Every structure is written in C-alpha cells, then in structure tokens.
A tleap script that builds the chain and sets N, CA, C and O, in Angstrom:
source leaprc.protein.ff14SB
mol = sequence {
  NMET THR ILE LYS GLU LEU SER GLN LEU TYR
  HIE LEU ARG ARG GLU VAL GLU MET ASP ARG
  GLN ARG LEU ALA ALA LEU GLU GLU ARG ALA
  LEU PRO GLY ALA GLN ARG LEU SER GLY LEU
  PRO GLY SER GLY ASN VAL GLN ASP LYS LEU
  ALA THR TYR ALA VAL GLU ILE ALA ASP LEU
  ARG ALA VAL ILE GLU GLN LYS LEU LYS ARG
  CYS LEU ALA GLU GLN GLN ARG LEU GLU ALA
  TYR ILE ALA GLY ILE GLU ASP SER PHE VAL
  ARG GLN ILE PHE THR CYS ARG PHE VAL GLU
  GLY MET SER TRP ARG GLN VAL ALA ASP LYS
  ALA GLY GLY LYS ASN SER ALA GLY ASN LEU
  TYR LYS MET ALA TYR ARG PHE VAL LYS LYS
  CASN
}
set mol.1.N position { -52.389 -13.948 -49.585 }
set mol.1.CA position { -52.733 -13.791 -50.981 }
set mol.1.C position { -51.440 -13.878 -51.797 }
set mol.1.O position { -50.399 -13.372 -51.379 }
set mol.2.N position { -51.517 -14.516 -52.945 }
set mol.2.CA position { -50.348 -14.684 -53.798 }
set mol.2.C position { -50.309 -13.593 -54.876 }
set mol.2.O position { -51.293 -12.889 -55.104 }
set mol.3.N position { -49.165 -13.475 -55.521 }
set mol.3.CA position { -49.037 -12.517 -56.628 }
set mol.3.C position { -50.011 -12.897 -57.745 }
set mol.3.O position { -50.599 -12.023 -58.381 }
set mol.4.N position { -50.180 -14.178 -57.979 }
set mol.4.CA position { -51.119 -14.621 -59.013 }
set mol.4.C position { -52.537 -14.155 -58.688 }
set mol.4.O position { -53.256 -13.691 -59.572 }
set mol.5.N position { -52.937 -14.277 -57.438 }
set mol.5.CA position { -54.270 -13.825 -57.032 }
set mol.5.C position { -54.380 -12.302 -57.138 }
set mol.5.O position { -55.414 -11.775 -57.549 }
set mol.6.N position { -53.305 -11.603 -56.763 }
set mol.6.CA position { -53.309 -10.152 -56.849 }
set mol.6.C position { -53.410 -9.671 -58.301 }
set mol.6.O position { -53.931 -8.589 -58.569 }
set mol.7.N position { -52.912 -10.477 -59.220 }
set mol.7.CA position { -52.876 -10.098 -60.638 }
set mol.7.C position { -54.141 -10.454 -61.405 }
set mol.7.O position { -54.254 -10.112 -62.582 }
set mol.8.N position { -55.074 -11.115 -60.786 }
set mol.8.CA position { -56.272 -11.565 -61.496 }
set mol.8.C position { -57.090 -10.418 -62.091 }
set mol.8.O position { -57.626 -10.554 -63.191 }
set mol.9.N position { -57.192 -9.309 -61.393 }
set mol.9.CA position { -57.962 -8.174 -61.901 }
set mol.9.C position { -57.359 -7.672 -63.211 }
set mol.9.O position { -58.084 -7.375 -64.160 }
set mol.10.N position { -56.046 -7.580 -63.258 }
set mol.10.CA position { -55.359 -7.137 -64.474 }
set mol.10.C position { -55.700 -8.067 -65.639 }
set mol.10.O position { -56.030 -7.604 -66.730 }
set mol.11.N position { -55.621 -9.359 -65.409 }
set mol.11.CA position { -55.880 -10.330 -66.478 }
set mol.11.C position { -57.351 -10.335 -66.892 }
set mol.11.O position { -57.662 -10.471 -68.075 }
set mol.12.N position { -58.243 -10.189 -65.937 }
set mol.12.CA position { -59.669 -10.102 -66.273 }
set mol.12.C position { -59.951 -8.872 -67.143 }
set mol.12.O position { -60.702 -8.948 -68.116 }
set mol.13.N position { -59.350 -7.758 -66.785 }
set mol.13.CA position { -59.540 -6.540 -67.577 }
set mol.13.C position { -59.013 -6.713 -68.998 }
set mol.13.O position { -59.617 -6.221 -69.952 }
set mol.14.N position { -57.899 -7.404 -69.138 }
set mol.14.CA position { -57.358 -7.671 -70.488 }
set mol.14.C position { -58.311 -8.544 -71.283 }
set mol.14.O position { -58.533 -8.313 -72.472 }
set mol.15.N position { -58.877 -9.555 -70.620 }
set mol.15.CA position { -59.862 -10.413 -71.285 }
set mol.15.C position { -61.048 -9.595 -71.786 }
set mol.15.O position { -61.492 -9.763 -72.921 }
set mol.16.N position { -61.552 -8.716 -70.939 }
set mol.16.CA position { -62.692 -7.873 -71.314 }
set mol.16.C position { -62.332 -7.021 -72.524 }
set mol.16.O position { -63.132 -6.887 -73.450 }
set mol.17.N position { -61.135 -6.448 -72.521 }
set mol.17.CA position { -60.714 -5.613 -73.649 }
set mol.17.C position { -60.623 -6.439 -74.937 }
set mol.17.O position { -61.041 -5.976 -75.998 }
set mol.18.N position { -60.088 -7.636 -74.849 }
set mol.18.CA position { -60.021 -8.502 -76.034 }
set mol.18.C position { -61.424 -8.854 -76.527 }
set mol.18.O position { -61.681 -8.856 -77.731 }
set mol.19.N position { -62.324 -9.149 -75.598 }
set mol.19.CA position { -63.711 -9.455 -75.973 }
set mol.19.C position { -64.389 -8.247 -76.606 }
set mol.19.O position { -65.164 -8.395 -77.551 }
set mol.20.N position { -64.106 -7.061 -76.096 }
set mol.20.CA position { -64.685 -5.846 -76.685 }
set mol.20.C position { -64.181 -5.634 -78.112 }
set mol.20.O position { -64.933 -5.184 -78.977 }
set mol.21.N position { -62.931 -5.951 -78.355 }
set mol.21.CA position { -62.392 -5.838 -79.709 }
set mol.21.C position { -63.062 -6.852 -80.641 }
set mol.21.O position { -63.390 -6.534 -81.784 }
set mol.22.N position { -63.258 -8.066 -80.144 }
set mol.22.CA position { -63.977 -9.080 -80.935 }
set mol.22.C position { -65.397 -8.627 -81.226 }
set mol.22.O position { -65.896 -8.803 -82.338 }
set mol.23.N position { -66.050 -8.043 -80.226 }
set mol.23.CA position { -67.414 -7.547 -80.389 }
set mol.23.C position { -67.467 -6.457 -81.461 }
set mol.23.O position { -68.355 -6.464 -82.313 }
set mol.24.N position { -66.528 -5.533 -81.415 }
set mol.24.CA position { -66.502 -4.454 -82.411 }
set mol.24.C position { -66.330 -5.027 -83.820 }
set mol.24.O position { -66.959 -4.553 -84.766 }
set mol.25.N position { -65.485 -6.037 -83.956 }
set mol.25.CA position { -65.282 -6.665 -85.265 }
set mol.25.C position { -66.551 -7.368 -85.735 }
set mol.25.O position { -66.914 -7.279 -86.908 }
set mol.26.N position { -67.218 -8.059 -84.832 }
set mol.26.CA position { -68.478 -8.730 -85.176 }
set mol.26.C position { -69.538 -7.716 -85.593 }
set mol.26.O position { -70.232 -7.904 -86.592 }
set mol.27.N position { -69.655 -6.652 -84.825 }
set mol.27.CA position { -70.654 -5.625 -85.146 }
set mol.27.C position { -70.359 -4.983 -86.499 }
set mol.27.O position { -71.275 -4.646 -87.249 }
set mol.28.N position { -69.091 -4.820 -86.799 }
set mol.28.CA position { -68.730 -4.239 -88.096 }
set mol.28.C position { -69.112 -5.178 -89.245 }
set mol.28.O position { -69.618 -4.737 -90.277 }
set mol.29.N position { -68.867 -6.465 -89.053 }
set mol.29.CA position { -69.233 -7.443 -90.091 }
set mol.29.C position { -70.740 -7.562 -90.256 }
set mol.29.O position { -71.220 -7.932 -91.328 }
set mol.30.N position { -71.484 -7.253 -89.212 }
set mol.30.CA position { -72.940 -7.387 -89.262 }
set mol.30.C position { -73.623 -6.164 -89.865 }
set mol.30.O position { -74.827 -6.195 -90.122 }
set mol.31.N position { -72.882 -5.104 -90.090 }
set mol.31.CA position { -73.480 -3.898 -90.661 }
set mol.31.C position { -74.039 -4.162 -92.058 }
set mol.31.O position { -73.463 -4.935 -92.824 }
set mol.32.N position { -75.144 -3.529 -92.384 }
set mol.32.CA position { -75.669 -3.663 -93.749 }
set mol.32.C position { -74.615 -3.185 -94.745 }
set mol.32.O position { -73.968 -2.157 -94.545 }
set mol.33.N position { -74.461 -3.938 -95.796 }
set mol.33.CA position { -73.467 -3.599 -96.805 }
set mol.33.C position { -72.136 -4.276 -96.571 }
set mol.33.O position { -71.291 -4.308 -97.465 }
set mol.34.N position { -71.938 -4.817 -95.384 }
set mol.34.CA position { -70.689 -5.528 -95.107 }
set mol.34.C position { -70.739 -6.948 -95.654 }
set mol.34.O position { -69.717 -7.630 -95.740 }
set mol.35.N position { -71.928 -7.380 -96.019 }
set mol.35.CA position { -72.108 -8.723 -96.550 }
set mol.35.C position { -71.794 -8.715 -98.041 }
set mol.35.O position { -72.172 -7.788 -98.757 }
set mol.36.N position { -71.110 -9.737 -98.500 }
set mol.36.CA position { -70.794 -9.842 -99.920 }
set mol.36.C position { -71.879 -10.650 -100.619 }
set mol.36.O position { -72.257 -11.740 -100.188 }
set mol.37.N position { -72.346 -10.093 -101.677 }
set mol.37.CA position { -73.360 -10.792 -102.471 }
set mol.37.C position { -72.770 -11.114 -103.836 }
set mol.37.O position { -72.367 -10.216 -104.575 }
set mol.38.N position { -72.724 -12.369 -104.157 }
set mol.38.CA position { -72.171 -12.736 -105.461 }
set mol.38.C position { -73.273 -12.880 -106.489 }
set mol.38.O position { -73.013 -12.825 -107.691 }
set mol.39.N position { -74.505 -13.063 -106.031 }
set mol.39.CA position { -75.615 -13.247 -106.951 }
set mol.39.C position { -75.705 -14.657 -107.501 }
set mol.39.O position { -76.602 -14.971 -108.283 }
set mol.40.N position { -74.785 -15.495 -107.096 }
set mol.40.CA position { -74.794 -16.873 -107.580 }
set mol.40.C position { -75.662 -17.737 -106.680 }
set mol.40.O position { -75.718 -17.523 -105.469 }
set mol.41.N position { -76.335 -18.710 -107.270 }
set mol.41.CA position { -77.112 -19.625 -106.430 }
set mol.41.C position { -76.173 -20.335 -105.453 }
set mol.41.O position { -75.045 -20.693 -105.791 }
set mol.42.N position { -76.668 -20.523 -104.248 }
set mol.42.CA position { -75.872 -21.227 -103.242 }
set mol.42.C position { -74.805 -20.351 -102.606 }
set mol.42.O position { -73.947 -20.850 -101.878 }
set mol.43.N position { -74.849 -19.055 -102.871 }
set mol.43.CA position { -73.825 -18.161 -102.315 }
set mol.43.C position { -74.102 -17.808 -100.859 }
set mol.43.O position { -73.302 -17.110 -100.236 }
set mol.44.N position { -75.200 -18.268 -100.315 }
set mol.44.CA position { -75.516 -18.004 -98.907 }
set mol.44.C position { -76.556 -16.927 -98.777 }
set mol.44.O position { -76.632 -16.006 -99.590 }
set mol.45.N position { -77.338 -17.050 -97.763 }
set mol.45.CA position { -78.417 -16.110 -97.509 }
set mol.45.C position { -77.913 -15.031 -96.562 }
set mol.45.O position { -77.454 -15.341 -95.462 }
set mol.46.N position { -77.989 -13.788 -96.965 }
set mol.46.CA position { -77.519 -12.673 -96.145 }
set mol.46.C position { -78.305 -12.608 -94.845 }
set mol.46.O position { -77.732 -12.328 -93.792 }
set mol.47.N position { -79.605 -12.861 -94.900 }
set mol.47.CA position { -80.436 -12.822 -93.691 }
set mol.47.C position { -79.948 -13.829 -92.666 }
set mol.47.O position { -79.905 -13.533 -91.472 }
set mol.48.N position { -79.574 -15.038 -93.131 }
set mol.48.CA position { -79.070 -16.053 -92.216 }
set mol.48.C position { -77.764 -15.599 -91.566 }
set mol.48.O position { -77.545 -15.824 -90.376 }
set mol.49.N position { -76.897 -14.958 -92.358 }
set mol.49.CA position { -75.630 -14.479 -91.805 }
set mol.49.C position { -75.869 -13.372 -90.788 }
set mol.49.O position { -75.220 -13.338 -89.743 }
set mol.50.N position { -76.785 -12.476 -91.083 }
set mol.50.CA position { -77.096 -11.401 -90.138 }
set mol.50.C position { -77.675 -11.957 -88.842 }
set mol.50.O position { -77.351 -11.481 -87.754 }
set mol.51.N position { -78.523 -12.957 -88.963 }
set mol.51.CA position { -79.097 -13.580 -87.770 }
set mol.51.C position { -78.005 -14.261 -86.952 }
set mol.51.O position { -78.000 -14.190 -85.723 }
set mol.52.N position { -77.090 -14.915 -87.640 }
set mol.52.CA position { -75.979 -15.581 -86.946 }
set mol.52.C position { -75.129 -14.554 -86.210 }
set mol.52.O position { -74.758 -14.761 -85.054 }
set mol.53.N position { -74.821 -13.444 -86.884 }
set mol.53.CA position { -74.047 -12.388 -86.232 }
set mol.53.C position { -74.793 -11.823 -85.033 }
set mol.53.O position { -74.184 -11.546 -84.000 }
set mol.54.N position { -76.085 -11.651 -85.157 }
set mol.54.CA position { -76.881 -11.106 -84.056 }
set mol.54.C position { -76.795 -12.007 -82.830 }
set mol.54.O position { -76.669 -11.523 -81.705 }
set mol.55.N position { -76.862 -13.302 -83.048 }
set mol.55.CA position { -76.764 -14.257 -81.932 }
set mol.55.C position { -75.365 -14.200 -81.320 }
set mol.55.O position { -75.222 -14.162 -80.098 }
set mol.56.N position { -74.342 -14.196 -82.161 }
set mol.56.CA position { -72.962 -14.128 -81.658 }
set mol.56.C position { -72.724 -12.841 -80.879 }
set mol.56.O position { -72.079 -12.856 -79.831 }
set mol.57.N position { -73.241 -11.736 -81.386 }
set mol.57.CA position { -73.084 -10.446 -80.713 }
set mol.57.C position { -73.777 -10.458 -79.357 }
set mol.57.O position { -73.211 -9.995 -78.367 }
set mol.58.N position { -74.979 -10.976 -79.303 }
set mol.58.CA position { -75.713 -11.044 -78.030 }
set mol.58.C position { -74.979 -11.936 -77.032 }
set mol.58.O position { -74.880 -11.601 -75.852 }
set mol.59.N position { -74.469 -13.065 -77.504 }
set mol.59.CA position { -73.731 -13.973 -76.615 }
set mol.59.C position { -72.459 -13.318 -76.091 }
set mol.59.O position { -72.145 -13.422 -74.905 }
set mol.60.N position { -71.736 -12.648 -76.967 }
set mol.60.CA position { -70.489 -12.010 -76.558 }
set mol.60.C position { -70.752 -10.848 -75.593 }
set mol.60.O position { -69.974 -10.624 -74.666 }
set mol.61.N position { -71.836 -10.118 -75.809 }
set mol.61.CA position { -72.193 -9.051 -74.865 }
set mol.61.C position { -72.478 -9.630 -73.481 }
set mol.61.O position { -72.087 -9.046 -72.470 }
set mol.62.N position { -73.154 -10.772 -73.434 }
set mol.62.CA position { -73.445 -11.424 -72.151 }
set mol.62.C position { -72.150 -11.874 -71.469 }
set mol.62.O position { -72.015 -11.746 -70.252 }
set mol.63.N position { -71.213 -12.392 -72.237 }
set mol.63.CA position { -69.919 -12.817 -71.694 }
set mol.63.C position { -69.182 -11.614 -71.111 }
set mol.63.O position { -68.632 -11.686 -70.012 }
set mol.64.N position { -69.174 -10.516 -71.848 }
set mol.64.CA position { -68.503 -9.307 -71.380 }
set mol.64.C position { -69.142 -8.805 -70.092 }
set mol.64.O position { -68.442 -8.416 -69.157 }
set mol.65.N position { -70.455 -8.815 -70.045 }
set mol.65.CA position { -71.169 -8.366 -68.839 }
set mol.65.C position { -70.790 -9.221 -67.627 }
set mol.65.O position { -70.573 -8.692 -66.537 }
set mol.66.N position { -70.711 -10.535 -67.817 }
set mol.66.CA position { -70.322 -11.436 -66.722 }
set mol.66.C position { -68.903 -11.142 -66.259 }
set mol.66.O position { -68.628 -11.108 -65.060 }
set mol.67.N position { -68.003 -10.930 -67.215 }
set mol.67.CA position { -66.612 -10.640 -66.850 }
set mol.67.C position { -66.495 -9.305 -66.135 }
set mol.67.O position { -65.672 -9.156 -65.231 }
set mol.68.N position { -67.302 -8.339 -66.527 }
set mol.68.CA position { -67.287 -7.050 -65.835 }
set mol.68.C position { -67.754 -7.198 -64.388 }
set mol.68.O position { -67.221 -6.549 -63.488 }
set mol.69.N position { -68.741 -8.047 -64.173 }
set mol.69.CA position { -69.188 -8.320 -62.803 }
set mol.69.C position { -68.076 -8.982 -61.999 }
set mol.69.O position { -67.875 -8.660 -60.828 }
set mol.70.N position { -67.351 -9.910 -62.630 }
set mol.70.CA position { -66.222 -10.564 -61.966 }
set mol.70.C position { -65.126 -9.551 -61.655 }
set mol.70.O position { -64.490 -9.620 -60.603 }
set mol.71.N position { -64.907 -8.603 -62.581 }
set mol.71.CA position { -63.910 -7.550 -62.346 }
set mol.71.C position { -64.271 -6.734 -61.113 }
set mol.71.O position { -63.415 -6.453 -60.274 }
set mol.72.N position { -65.521 -6.363 -61.008 }
set mol.72.CA position { -65.969 -5.574 -59.865 }
set mol.72.C position { -65.773 -6.346 -58.563 }
set mol.72.O position { -65.277 -5.794 -57.581 }
set mol.73.N position { -66.157 -7.606 -58.555 }
set mol.73.CA position { -65.988 -8.435 -57.359 }
set mol.73.C position { -64.505 -8.602 -57.021 }
set mol.73.O position { -64.123 -8.548 -55.852 }
set mol.74.N position { -63.684 -8.802 -58.028 }
set mol.74.CA position { -62.242 -8.968 -57.808 }
set mol.74.C position { -61.628 -7.672 -57.290 }
set mol.74.O position { -60.768 -7.705 -56.411 }
set mol.75.N position { -62.056 -6.544 -57.819 }
set mol.75.CA position { -61.544 -5.258 -57.351 }
set mol.75.C position { -61.916 -5.028 -55.891 }
set mol.75.O position { -61.096 -4.551 -55.107 }
set mol.76.N position { -63.138 -5.362 -55.530 }
set mol.76.CA position { -63.562 -5.210 -54.139 }
set mol.76.C position { -62.748 -6.114 -53.217 }
set mol.76.O position { -62.371 -5.708 -52.118 }
set mol.77.N position { -62.480 -7.333 -53.663 }
set mol.77.CA position { -61.680 -8.272 -52.873 }
set mol.77.C position { -60.254 -7.749 -52.698 }
set mol.77.O position { -59.694 -7.804 -51.603 }
set mol.78.N position { -59.674 -7.241 -53.788 }
set mol.78.CA position { -58.324 -6.682 -53.731 }
set mol.78.C position { -58.249 -5.470 -52.809 }
set mol.78.O position { -57.336 -5.351 -51.993 }
set mol.79.N position { -59.211 -4.584 -52.949 }
set mol.79.CA position { -59.216 -3.378 -52.131 }
set mol.79.C position { -59.372 -3.712 -50.650 }
set mol.79.O position { -58.780 -3.050 -49.798 }
set mol.80.N position { -60.159 -4.727 -50.344 }
set mol.80.CA position { -60.309 -5.148 -48.945 }
set mol.80.C position { -58.989 -5.705 -48.412 }
set mol.80.O position { -58.599 -5.419 -47.280 }
set mol.81.N position { -58.314 -6.495 -49.226 }
set mol.81.CA position { -57.014 -7.044 -48.818 }
set mol.81.C position { -56.009 -5.915 -48.602 }
set mol.81.O position { -55.317 -5.875 -47.585 }
set mol.82.N position { -55.938 -5.008 -49.559 }
set mol.82.CA position { -54.971 -3.913 -49.489 }
set mol.82.C position { -55.263 -3.001 -48.298 }
set mol.82.O position { -54.336 -2.502 -47.660 }
set mol.83.N position { -56.519 -2.784 -47.998 }
set mol.83.CA position { -56.889 -1.948 -46.850 }
set mol.83.C position { -56.373 -2.533 -45.540 }
set mol.83.O position { -56.148 -1.808 -44.570 }
set mol.84.N position { -56.189 -3.849 -45.521 }
set mol.84.CA position { -55.685 -4.504 -44.319 }
set mol.84.C position { -54.175 -4.431 -44.146 }
set mol.84.O position { -53.656 -4.866 -43.118 }
set mol.85.N position { -53.470 -3.899 -45.113 }
set mol.85.CA position { -52.013 -3.760 -45.023 }
set mol.85.C position { -51.706 -2.553 -44.136 }
set mol.85.O position { -52.214 -1.456 -44.368 }
set mol.86.N position { -50.879 -2.764 -43.131 }
set mol.86.CA position { -50.606 -1.698 -42.164 }
set mol.86.C position { -49.755 -0.575 -42.734 }
set mol.86.O position { -49.995 0.591 -42.419 }
set mol.87.N position { -48.775 -0.889 -43.560 }
set mol.87.CA position { -47.839 0.109 -44.083 }
set mol.87.C position { -48.479 0.890 -45.232 }
set mol.87.O position { -48.850 0.320 -46.257 }
set mol.88.N position { -48.599 2.202 -45.041 }
set mol.88.CA position { -49.247 3.061 -46.024 }
set mol.88.C position { -48.527 3.025 -47.370 }
set mol.88.O position { -49.177 2.990 -48.415 }
set mol.89.N position { -47.207 3.033 -47.359 }
set mol.89.CA position { -46.442 3.026 -48.606 }
set mol.89.C position { -46.683 1.732 -49.382 }
set mol.89.O position { -46.842 1.755 -50.603 }
set mol.90.N position { -46.709 0.622 -48.680 }
set mol.90.CA position { -46.980 -0.674 -49.337 }
set mol.90.C position { -48.401 -0.684 -49.897 }
set mol.90.O position { -48.631 -1.190 -50.996 }
set mol.91.N position { -49.347 -0.131 -49.154 }
set mol.91.CA position { -50.728 -0.030 -49.665 }
set mol.91.C position { -50.764 0.756 -50.971 }
set mol.91.O position { -51.442 0.365 -51.922 }
set mol.92.N position { -50.031 1.866 -51.010 }
set mol.92.CA position { -49.993 2.680 -52.225 }
set mol.92.C position { -49.398 1.900 -53.396 }
set mol.92.O position { -49.913 1.955 -54.513 }
set mol.93.N position { -48.336 1.188 -53.139 }
set mol.93.CA position { -47.690 0.384 -54.188 }
set mol.93.C position { -48.669 -0.662 -54.707 }
set mol.93.O position { -48.838 -0.812 -55.917 }
set mol.94.N position { -49.310 -1.381 -53.798 }
set mol.94.CA position { -50.243 -2.434 -54.197 }
set mol.94.C position { -51.442 -1.862 -54.952 }
set mol.94.O position { -51.920 -2.463 -55.914 }
set mol.95.N position { -51.923 -0.703 -54.515 }
set mol.95.CA position { -53.056 -0.088 -55.201 }
set mol.95.C position { -52.671 0.303 -56.627 }
set mol.95.O position { -53.402 0.021 -57.576 }
set mol.96.N position { -51.530 0.947 -56.764 }
set mol.96.CA position { -51.083 1.360 -58.104 }
set mol.96.C position { -50.883 0.162 -59.017 }
set mol.96.O position { -51.327 0.163 -60.165 }
set mol.97.N position { -50.217 -0.852 -58.504 }
set mol.97.CA position { -49.876 -2.002 -59.340 }
set mol.97.C position { -51.070 -2.914 -59.607 }
set mol.97.O position { -51.357 -3.233 -60.761 }
set mol.98.N position { -51.759 -3.330 -58.566 }
set mol.98.CA position { -52.740 -4.392 -58.706 }
set mol.98.C position { -54.174 -3.910 -58.920 }
set mol.98.O position { -54.972 -4.625 -59.528 }
set mol.99.N position { -54.518 -2.725 -58.440 }
set mol.99.CA position { -55.866 -2.197 -58.660 }
set mol.99.C position { -55.894 -1.320 -59.912 }
set mol.99.O position { -56.769 -1.470 -60.766 }
set mol.100.N position { -54.931 -0.406 -60.010 }
set mol.100.CA position { -54.905 0.505 -61.150 }
set mol.100.C position { -54.215 -0.088 -62.374 }
set mol.100.O position { -54.340 0.448 -63.475 }
set mol.101.N position { -53.484 -1.195 -62.189 }
set mol.101.CA position { -52.851 -1.886 -63.313 }
set mol.101.C position { -51.635 -1.190 -63.889 }
set mol.101.O position { -51.305 -1.395 -65.057 }
set mol.102.N position { -50.959 -0.371 -63.094 }
set mol.102.CA position { -49.779 0.340 -63.577 }
set mol.102.C position { -48.597 -0.611 -63.732 }
set mol.102.O position { -48.515 -1.635 -63.055 }
set mol.103.N position { -47.692 -0.258 -64.628 }
set mol.103.CA position { -46.440 -1.018 -64.754 }
set mol.103.C position { -45.571 -0.664 -63.544 }
set mol.103.O position { -45.825 0.323 -62.853 }
set mol.104.N position { -44.550 -1.476 -63.301 }
set mol.104.CA position { -43.669 -1.178 -62.171 }
set mol.104.C position { -42.972 0.170 -62.375 }
set mol.104.O position { -42.731 0.885 -61.403 }
set mol.105.N position { -42.649 0.522 -63.599 }
set mol.105.CA position { -42.031 1.819 -63.900 }
set mol.105.C position { -42.994 2.951 -63.524 }
set mol.105.O position { -42.585 3.941 -62.918 }
set mol.106.N position { -44.270 2.800 -63.884 }
set mol.106.CA position { -45.267 3.822 -63.551 }
set mol.106.C position { -45.452 3.926 -62.038 }
set mol.106.O position { -45.617 5.022 -61.501 }
set mol.107.N position { -45.423 2.785 -61.359 }
set mol.107.CA position { -45.546 2.793 -59.898 }
set mol.107.C position { -44.369 3.555 -59.290 }
set mol.107.O position { -44.551 4.360 -58.377 }
set mol.108.N position { -43.165 3.299 -59.799 }
set mol.108.CA position { -41.975 3.979 -59.288 }
set mol.108.C position { -42.063 5.481 -59.537 }
set mol.108.O position { -41.709 6.281 -58.671 }
set mol.109.N position { -42.533 5.860 -60.716 }
set mol.109.CA position { -42.679 7.288 -61.020 }
set mol.109.C position { -43.678 7.942 -60.078 }
set mol.109.O position { -43.452 9.058 -59.611 }
set mol.110.N position { -44.767 7.265 -59.799 }
set mol.110.CA position { -45.790 7.823 -58.916 }
set mol.110.C position { -45.307 7.876 -57.469 }
set mol.110.O position { -45.619 8.815 -56.736 }
set mol.111.N position { -44.537 6.852 -57.061 }
set mol.111.CA position { -44.033 6.800 -55.686 }
set mol.111.C position { -43.010 7.906 -55.439 }
set mol.111.O position { -42.892 8.425 -54.329 }
set mol.112.N position { -42.273 8.256 -56.492 }
set mol.112.CA position { -41.286 9.313 -56.365 }
set mol.112.C position { -40.092 8.905 -55.530 }
set mol.112.O position { -39.865 7.721 -55.283 }
set mol.113.N position { -39.338 9.887 -55.101 }
set mol.113.CA position { -38.142 9.602 -54.314 }
set mol.113.C position { -37.122 8.849 -55.147 }
set mol.113.O position { -37.061 9.006 -56.366 }
set mol.114.N position { -36.342 8.049 -54.495 }
set mol.114.CA position { -35.312 7.282 -55.193 }
set mol.114.C position { -35.739 5.828 -55.364 }
set mol.114.O position { -34.906 4.923 -55.418 }
set mol.115.N position { -37.031 5.626 -55.446 }
set mol.115.CA position { -37.552 4.268 -55.601 }
set mol.115.C position { -37.502 3.861 -57.065 }
set mol.115.O position { -38.064 4.531 -57.931 }
set mol.116.N position { -36.818 2.749 -57.328 }
set mol.116.CA position { -36.775 2.227 -58.699 }
set mol.116.C position { -37.877 1.191 -58.864 }
set mol.116.O position { -38.431 0.684 -57.889 }
set mol.117.N position { -38.175 0.892 -60.106 }
set mol.117.CA position { -39.188 -0.130 -60.390 }
set mol.117.C position { -38.770 -1.458 -59.761 }
set mol.117.O position { -39.592 -2.157 -59.168 }
set mol.118.N position { -37.504 -1.795 -59.892 }
set mol.118.CA position { -37.003 -3.055 -59.333 }
set mol.118.C position { -37.130 -3.126 -57.821 }
set mol.118.O position { -37.487 -4.167 -57.270 }
set mol.119.N position { -36.833 -2.006 -57.143 }
set mol.119.CA position { -36.940 -1.985 -55.675 }
set mol.119.C position { -38.382 -2.180 -55.222 }
set mol.119.O position { -38.647 -2.921 -54.275 }
set mol.120.N position { -39.311 -1.514 -55.902 }
set mol.120.CA position { -40.716 -1.637 -55.514 }
set mol.120.C position { -41.241 -3.039 -55.816 }
set mol.120.O position { -42.028 -3.595 -55.050 }
set mol.121.N position { -40.805 -3.594 -56.922 }
set mol.121.CA position { -41.160 -4.973 -57.282 }
set mol.121.C position { -40.705 -5.930 -56.186 }
set mol.121.O position { -41.478 -6.764 -55.714 }
set mol.122.N position { -39.442 -5.797 -55.789 }
set mol.122.CA position { -38.890 -6.667 -54.735 }
set mol.122.C position { -39.629 -6.468 -53.419 }
set mol.122.O position { -39.908 -7.433 -52.706 }
set mol.123.N position { -39.947 -5.208 -53.094 }
set mol.123.CA position { -40.664 -4.912 -51.857 }
set mol.123.C position { -42.027 -5.612 -51.848 }
set mol.123.O position { -42.420 -6.210 -50.847 }
set mol.124.N position { -42.730 -5.531 -52.959 }
set mol.124.CA position { -44.056 -6.152 -53.051 }
set mol.124.C position { -43.955 -7.672 -52.949 }
set mol.124.O position { -44.726 -8.297 -52.221 }
set mol.125.N position { -43.024 -8.260 -53.665 }
set mol.125.CA position { -42.878 -9.714 -53.642 }
set mol.125.C position { -42.446 -10.209 -52.272 }
set mol.125.O position { -42.913 -11.250 -51.812 }
set mol.126.N position { -41.558 -9.471 -51.617 }
set mol.126.CA position { -41.153 -9.849 -50.252 }
set mol.126.C position { -42.349 -9.770 -49.297 }
set mol.126.O position { -42.538 -10.641 -48.448 }
set mol.127.N position { -43.144 -8.719 -49.450 }
set mol.127.CA position { -44.312 -8.558 -48.586 }
set mol.127.C position { -45.259 -9.755 -48.739 }
set mol.127.O position { -45.726 -10.322 -47.752 }
set mol.128.N position { -45.528 -10.120 -49.977 }
set mol.128.CA position { -46.453 -11.235 -50.247 }
set mol.128.C position { -45.870 -12.533 -49.686 }
set mol.128.O position { -46.593 -13.322 -49.077 }
set mol.129.N position { -44.572 -12.761 -49.886 }
set mol.129.CA position { -43.940 -13.986 -49.403 }
set mol.129.C position { -43.980 -14.054 -47.875 }
set mol.129.O position { -44.203 -15.117 -47.296 }
set mol.130.N position { -43.760 -12.906 -47.235 }
set mol.130.CA position { -43.749 -12.829 -45.768 }
set mol.130.C position { -45.146 -13.043 -45.186 }
set mol.130.O position { -45.300 -13.658 -44.131 }
set mol.131.N position { -46.151 -12.533 -45.880 }
set mol.131.CA position { -47.505 -12.605 -45.367 }
set mol.131.C position { -48.273 -13.687 -46.067 }
set mol.131.O position { -49.447 -13.903 -45.768 }
savepdb mol mol.pdb
quit
C-alpha cells in the first residue's frame, strides 16, 4: 500500500466536510425570507428558486451519503491493512495518522517518549517503501 492510498480516508473526509458546508449554505439560502423580492416584473419566481434549491439540496445529500459509504469502506480497508502490521508501535502510528487523521505532531505527542514528528514520519515512509 502506498502513502497516497493510506491518505485516501483523510481526503474523503475533507471532501465530505466541504460538501456539508455547501449543504448548510444551500439550506440557508432556501429558508423562507432568504429570497429577495423586488416586486418588479421578471424579477424571478420565488417558488421556482425554492424548488431549485430543494433539488440541489437533495442531490448534495445523496452525494454526501455516497461519500460517507466510501469513507466507511476505506476505513475498513485501512484497518485491515494496519492489523496486518506486525510491529505494534508502527500499527499505533499508522492508526493515529491514517485512520484518526492526526497531524504528525499530534501522533508524536500521543506516542510520547522522545519521538519527534519527523522521526515518526520517516519511520512510516520507510515502512511503506520497504513493504
């Protein structure tokens, strides 16, 4: 497995978070009273805009649901790979970094001892390159 493959869960989770932010913005725009009415002919039909938002919201919710399913599958794949690593310390590093999404600094803090973020980073990359 490559570092890119190990990092997919992190990137999928970021995508989901970005989509959730887009969804919140769409839902806010679709709220009653969020529509601007100028009263001028040709200014647009509020009902049409609300219907459009409803469709966009439903589509985006479906996209988020699909990505969440992919996240679950990716997490299971990662956990199975990590479970196959013989060295307990390396398993802990990989779990913190690639499953829990911690920064290398956070991984080093959790690992304790005299382990620096750079040392753990190098250890992980060497492990992946070797295997």
